C-alpha positions as CSV (number, residue, x, y, z in Angstrom):
1,Q,-37.0,161.7,-102.1
2,L,-34.2,161.1,-99.9
3,E,-30.6,161.6,-101.8
4,V,-27.1,163.2,-101.8
5,V,-26.7,165.8,-104.9
6,E,-23.3,166.5,-106.2
7,S,-22.8,169.7,-108.1
8,G,-19.9,172.2,-108.9
9,G,-18.0,169.5,-111.3
10,G,-16.7,171.1,-114.9
11,L,-13.6,171.5,-117.0
12,V,-10.7,173.3,-115.5
13,Q,-7.2,173.7,-116.3
14,P,-4.1,172.1,-114.8
15,G,-3.2,174.2,-111.3
16,G,-6.9,175.4,-111.1
17,S,-9.4,175.2,-108.8
18,L,-13.0,173.7,-108.3
19,R,-15.3,173.4,-105.3
20,L,-17.7,170.7,-105.4
21,S,-20.9,170.7,-103.2
22,C,-22.6,167.7,-101.7
23,A,-26.4,168.8,-100.4
24,G,-29.0,166.7,-98.9
25,S,-32.2,166.5,-100.9
26,G,-35.2,165.7,-98.9
27,F,-33.3,165.7,-95.8
28,T,-30.9,167.4,-93.8
29,L,-27.3,166.4,-93.3
30,D,-27.4,166.7,-89.6
31,Y,-26.0,163.1,-88.0
32,Y,-24.6,162.1,-91.1
33,D,-20.9,161.7,-91.8
34,I,-20.1,162.7,-95.6
35,G,-17.2,161.1,-97.8
36,W,-15.9,162.4,-101.0
37,F,-15.0,159.4,-103.6
38,R,-14.3,159.5,-107.4
39,Q,-13.8,157.1,-110.2
40,A,-12.2,157.5,-113.5
41,P,-13.1,154.9,-116.5
42,G,-11.4,151.8,-115.9
43,K,-10.5,152.4,-112.3
44,E,-11.4,151.2,-108.7
45,R,-13.3,154.2,-107.0
46,E,-11.0,155.7,-104.6
47,G,-11.7,157.3,-101.3
48,L,-10.7,160.8,-101.0
49,S,-11.9,162.4,-97.8
50,C,-14.5,162.6,-95.2
51,I,-15.8,164.8,-92.2
52,N,-17.6,164.0,-89.2
53,Y,-20.9,165.5,-88.5
54,S,-20.5,165.9,-84.5
55,S,-16.5,166.9,-84.2
56,G,-15.8,167.9,-87.6
57,R,-12.6,165.7,-87.9
58,T,-11.4,164.9,-91.5
59,N,-9.4,162.5,-93.1
60,Y,-7.6,162.7,-96.6
61,A,-6.2,160.2,-98.9
62,D,-2.5,160.7,-99.8
63,S,-3.4,161.6,-103.4
64,V,-5.2,165.0,-102.3
65,K,-3.6,165.8,-98.9
66,G,-2.1,169.4,-99.1
67,R,-4.6,170.3,-102.4
68,F,-8.1,169.2,-101.5
69,T,-10.1,170.6,-98.2
70,I,-13.6,169.3,-97.1
71,S,-15.7,171.3,-94.9
72,R,-19.4,171.4,-93.9
73,D,-22.0,174.3,-93.5
74,N,-24.8,172.4,-91.6
75,A,-26.6,175.9,-92.1
76,K,-26.8,175.2,-95.7
77,N,-27.2,171.8,-95.6
78,T,-24.5,171.1,-97.7
79,V,-20.8,169.7,-97.4
80,Y,-17.9,171.3,-99.7
81,L,-14.7,169.9,-101.2
82,Q,-12.6,172.5,-102.3
83,M,-10.1,171.3,-104.7
84,N,-6.7,172.9,-105.7
85,S,-3.5,172.6,-107.4
86,L,-5.5,170.1,-110.0
87,K,-3.7,167.6,-111.9
88,P,-4.9,165.9,-115.2
89,E,-4.8,162.7,-113.0
90,D,-7.4,164.1,-111.0
91,T,-10.0,163.8,-113.6
92,A,-13.0,161.4,-112.6
93,R,-16.5,161.4,-111.6
94,Y,-16.7,162.6,-108.1
95,Y,-19.3,161.5,-105.8
96,C,-20.4,161.9,-102.0
97,A,-21.8,159.3,-99.7
98,R,-23.6,159.7,-96.5
99,A,-23.6,157.3,-93.5
100,R,-25.3,158.1,-90.1
101,S,-22.9,159.4,-87.7
102,I,-22.0,157.1,-84.6
103,E,-18.7,158.2,-83.5
104,I,-16.5,161.3,-83.4
105,T,-14.4,160.4,-86.5
106,C,-14.8,159.5,-90.2
107,N,-14.8,156.4,-91.6
108,M,-14.0,155.9,-95.5
109,R,-14.6,152.3,-95.3
110,R,-18.2,152.9,-93.5
111,L,-18.9,155.5,-96.1
112,S,-18.3,153.6,-99.2
113,S,-21.2,151.1,-98.1
114,G,-23.3,154.2,-97.8
115,S,-26.2,156.2,-99.7
116,W,-24.3,157.6,-102.8
117,G,-25.2,160.4,-105.1
118,Q,-24.9,160.5,-109.0
119,G,-22.0,162.3,-109.2
120,T,-20.7,165.4,-111.0
121,Q,-17.8,165.1,-113.7
122,V,-14.1,166.6,-113.3
123,T,-12.3,167.3,-116.0
124,V,-8.7,168.7,-115.8
125,S,-6.9,169.4,-119.1
126,S,-5.1,172.1,-120.9
């Protein structure tokens, strides 16, 4: 089984924090760029952030810039999304996706067509 597996979601109060994990199952994340996306009911899937494999370069959507941080630990075969200052509008199912790294930047459009996990639910509510 070759897939990415998301974890770390849950219920958090507004202003709180969560750290999501994206782990490789049956393979290593070496040579893969990783992106984080989310989708709320009735809404389109939204790209949040991505990280390049070799350079570590990242991109962030305006909706999360300054609040979310993507990072990777290749030794642990895991990519993280640290989410701070969470808002109710952050409530969604969060997914990671992988695509073979072909350059020194990450490309959210290409990652959106990559291989996806099953997601982890994040609910921000008081």
